[in-house]
N, C-alpha and C positions, 0 to 999 in steps of 0.2 A: 504494500500500500504506500503510495507516495505520501510524504509527510503532511501536505496541506489538505488531505482528503476530508478529514472530519471538520476542520474549520470551514472549508469551502462548502461542505454539505450544510452546515449551520447557516452560513451566509446565504446560500440558495433558498433555504427555508425562510429566512428572515426577509428576503427580497420578493419571494414569489408565492409562498403558501398563504392561504387565507386563514388557516387555523380556526375553523368554526367551532370545533369542540373545545379548544382551549379558551376561546372568547366566551363560550357559554359557561365553562367551569369557573372562570375568573371574570365575573361580570364587571369588575371595577376597572378593567383595562381595555384600551382600544387597540386596534390592529397595529398602529404605529408604535405604541409603547412596547408591545410584545416583540416587534421586530428589533427594537433597540436593545431589549434584554437578550435576545438571541445573538445579536451582533456582539454584545459585550461578552457572552459566553465564548464565542469564537475567538475574540481577542485574548481571552485568558488561555485558551488552548494554544494559540500561536506563541504567546509569551512563555508558556511552559516548554514548548518545543524548542524555542531559541535558547532557553536556559539550559536544557539538556544537551543540545548540540555544542554549546560553548564549554560544557564541563566534561564531555566524553569524546574520545576519538571515534570517527565513523568508519564504516566499511565492513565490519564483521557481522556475521549472522546473529551473534549474541546481542550485539547492540541493537539490531533490528527488533529482537524480541523484547528488550528493555524499552525500546521506543514505544512499542505498542502498549506496554503496561503503563508507561508514563502518560501516554495520551488518554488511556482509559481512566487513569486516576484524575487527570485534569478535567476530563469530561464529567466524571462523577462529582468533582468539586464544584464545577460550574452548575451542574444540575442541582446540587444541594444548595448553592447560593441562590439560584433562581427560585427554588421551592421556598427558601427562607424569605426571599423578597416578597413572594406571593403571600406567604403566611403573615408577614408583618403588615403587608398592605391590607389583608383581610381583617386583621386586628384593628388597623387604623380605620378601616371603613366601618367596623362595628362600633368603634369609639365615636366616630362622627355621627353614626345613627343614634347612639345613646345621647350624644350632645344635642342633636336636633330634637329628639323626643323631649329632653329636659327643657330645651328652649321653648318648645310648643306648650309644655305644661306651665312654664313661667308666664308666657304670653296670655294663656287662658286665665290664669290666676289674676294677672294684672287687669284683664278685661272685666272679670267678675268684680274685682275691687273697684274698678272705675264705675261700674253700674251701681254698686252699693254707695259709693261716694256721691254719684249724681243723685241718687235717691235721697240721700241724707241732706242734700242741698235744698230739697223741696219742703214746703210746708205740709204738715200731716194733720188730718182731721180724723178723730176717733168719735164714732157715734154709737148710741145704744138706746134701748127702750126697755121699760119694765112694766108689767101689769100684775098686780097681786090678786089672783083669782082667775084671770083670763076668760071672760072679762072681769074687770075689777078696777080698783084705783090704779091709774096708770101715769107714767111720767116718761119724758123724753130727755135725753142729755147728749151733749157734744162737747168735745175738748179740742182746741186747736193748738198745735205745737209748732214752734218756729223751726227753721232748718238747723239752728244751733242747739235744739233740744229744750227750749224754754216754753212753758205754757203761756200763751199770749191771750187766750180767751176761753171762757167756760160759759156754757149756756144750758139752761134747763127749763122745762115747762111741765106743769101739772096738766094732765089731759082729762081729768075726771074719770068716769067709767069707760074703759076701753079695753081693747085686746093687745096682746103682746106685739103682734105684727104691725098694728097701727102705730104703736109706740116706737117700734124700730124705724118705720118710715119717717115719723115725725122727728126723731133724733137726727136722721140724715138731713132732712129738710131744714131744720133749725141750724145745723152746722154749716150747710152750704150757703144759707142766707147770710150768716154772720161772716163767713169767709169772703163772700162777694162784697159785703159792705166794707170790709177791711181792705179791699183792693187787691186781694190775692189773685194771681193769674194762673199759677200752677199748683195743683193740689193732689195729694195722695190720700185717699179715703180708706179707712179701715172700719169694718163692722163685723160683729160676731154672728150675725144672722145670715146663715147660708141661703135661706129663702130670698131675702132681700137682694143679696149680691147676685144670685143666679137669675132672678127676675130682671134686674137692671141689665144684666149681660145678654138677656134674651134666651137663656138656657131653659128657664121655666116660664110657663105662661102665667099671666095674672088672672086667675079664675074668680077670685072673690071680688064682687062688684064694688064693695066699699074701699078696696085697696087701689082700684084703677085710677081715681083722681090723684091719689098720693103718688102713685107710680109715675103718672104723667108729669106732675109738678117736679118730682125729683129728676126726671130725665131732662126737663127743660132747664133746670138749674145746672145740671152737669154740663150741658152744652154751652153754658156761658163762660167756661174756663178755657184758656188756650191749651192747657194740657191737664188731663185728669185721669186718675185710675182708681177703681174701686176694688178693694181686696178683702177677702174673708180671712179673719184671724180667730184663734181660739179665744174663748171667753176670758181665760186667765190673763190674756194680753190686753184686755180692754177694760181694765179696772177703773181708770179715771172716768170714762164715759158712763160706765155702769153706776159708779158712785153718784154722778150728776143726775142720772135718771131716777135713782132712788131718793136722792135728796129732794128732787122736784115733788115726789109724792109726799115725803115726810113734812116738808115745809110749805107745801101747796104753792110752789113758785109760779 
């Protein structure tokens, strides 16, 4: 075998073969990069050949046998270096994937925090209603909280003999009227009545005739704000408005 055969073989592959299976196996590389790696392996083999020729006399059959062994060793070293480069690149690609995933998580957390921050910049209205007996003595209450968390208004009204649903609607209407009078443009409304929230959203129909006028008035008031959202919350998170509706009954506000 002539001495440059292996190196020439590698250079031929680097220049002409498309290496589809290699590209499929190592998806992080393109064809040009693989060609450069194979060229580099050929360079290593030629360097090993030159070093061997400089160190040993030529011409004997024994030397030819050693030459083949050295070439094989050089090829093995080059293959090992190529595999190592591939493995390192794979590890690097995995690291980059983890970094991208972590970055995506950070961005999602930042976006969620921005939503919370934006929400906290808006005025909040808590509304409630109570009826002792349903029907029975009833009261409506509402509390307005500024974006910095301070209570800026409380309103309550004794409704006489009424139902809990009427009291819930009246609490909302009282709160919206007061917010409108204060010049508030953007408002986030919280109520613990699932019926009221779902009726306002259109998820539930308003079947009770005595609730329809209250529903219509509440909808008209809601449309008067440039931004508004009505959300359902658990009763335990609505303590201030609940206290106002019961105070309205106790004190006949």
